[in-house]
C-alpha angles and dihedrals in degrees: 000000000000123000106209116201137150131244128197119254117233117229094264093051091045092051091048091051093049094044113175094314149325139148135303143136127280119200124196121208113252124250094239138022112270094032120114118247117256105247131180139166114254143176115240142191121212130204108201092192095061098022090231126141123216127204135191103209129184105244107179124119092272095050096091095207100077093093092052094048093046091053091053087228118181114271138193121206124199126192114185144161143160117244122183089349093305126106127232129183142173124202122196125183132193139086130302119239123195116246104218126175090248092052097046113113125186093267092055091046090053092046092050089054091053098050129078115209108191114227104229115185106221097141131108089234138037113295089238087066093053123089113231134191129193120233136183129212113204096191123228088197135011126186130177128194136178135189116262121189128200123186119234 
């Protein structure tokens, strides 16, 4: 019989898992108690040196998330996958900040060069017709866990 439990990832393992980017789910805090969070799948870039996450989010009028981003509401971001039949996940919490050309400093420029945000086509029209904005999550907290099995 298998005993399935989780173990915390150390920083090196967490950075290896996140790589320079991938996919996950970002959830925005609701406006009022009792409402469900607004969650959506996203592509992300990750800079291991700073620990920051970068997102390319659709921002047009049909995107649905513009109100949440504009309010700078708290978010949680989850990256996860199953490798060799065992799950791994990283959860980061904080607030998104828009990365505008005017706000880009040399550290952000370097970080943006180091990350790889996959372009995943999930839109009803060609991605060239979709408005995008770039956002950064400087996490307040990051935790990583992976499944560890021991045989009884």
